[in-house]
LUMLO-486363 format. One record per residue (C-alpha): x, y, z; residue in one letter. Coordinates in pm, whole numbers. Each point is the difference from the previous one (the first is absolute). Layout:
<pt <X Y Z> "A">,
...
end
This chain:
<pt <10994 -17777 -6656> "M">,
<pt <-15 361 -113> "I">,
<pt <264 210 171> "L">,
<pt <-91 366 -25> "L">,
<pt <59 283 243> "P">,
<pt <-299 47 226> "L">,
<pt <-211 305 -59> "E">,
<pt <-120 214 287> "M">,
<pt <-352 32 -137> "A">,
<pt <-217 -295 -103> "P">,
<pt <-114 200 -305> "E">,
<pt <359 4 -128> "A">,
<pt <33 -373 60> "T">,
<pt <-322 -60 -196> "I">,
<pt <134 200 -296> "L">,
<pt <334 -181 13> "K">,
<pt <-168 -342 17> "A">,
<pt <-216 83 -301> "R">,
<pt <307 106 -199> "A">,
<pt <182 -322 90> "V">,
<pt <-302 -210 -95> "R">,
<pt <-41 180 -334> "R">,
<pt <367 -54 -77> "T">,
<pt <-12 -367 96> "A">,
<pt <-307 -55 -217> "N">,
<pt <136 199 -295> "A">,
<pt <151 -290 -194> "P">,
<pt <-243 -159 -244> "G">,
<pt <67 -337 161> "N">,
<pt <108 63 364> "P">,
<pt <241 -253 146> "S">,
<pt <-64 -179 327> "A">,
<pt <225 254 170> "L">,
<pt <-195 289 -156> "D">,
<pt <-326 -149 128> "R">,
<pt <149 -53 347> "R">,
<pt <121 361 14> "V">,
<pt <-342 123 -114> "A">,
<pt <-164 -210 270> "S">,
<pt <233 140 267> "Q">,
<pt <-71 353 -121> "A">,
<pt <-373 -70 30> "S">,
<pt <53 -118 358> "A">,
<pt <210 308 75> "M">,
<pt <-281 220 -134> "E">,
<pt <-262 -187 203> "A">,
<pt <204 46 318> "N">,
<pt <43 371 -71> "A">,
<pt <-373 36 -67> "R">,
<pt <-77 -166 335> "Q">,
<pt <246 233 173> "E">,
<pt <-168 298 -168> "L">,
<pt <-343 -117 119> "I">,
<pt <135 -37 354> "T">,
<pt <161 345 -5> "L">,
<pt <-321 159 -125> "R">,
<pt <-202 -175 271> "A">,
<pt <239 125 267> "V">,
<pt <-31 356 -134> "K">,
<pt <-379 -23 4> "I">,
<pt <12 -126 359> "D">,
<pt <233 285 98> "E">,
<pt <-232 254 -159> "I">,
<pt <-297 -145 185> "G">,
<pt <182 19 334> "E">,
<pt <75 371 -20> "T">,
end
């Protein structure tokens, strides 16, 4: 499991997840642990992307209600 401080904005989490994944995949022959960390970073990015989509949808709804 990747233990990183949570970011307030999903955009920051996406950037952090990408950096972790790049680092984990950097070795020419990634170990099983490297691949697991990269996979967890991908999941973290996917979750942040979903959160970003949800936040944007809520903002659009709020704009439409005013």
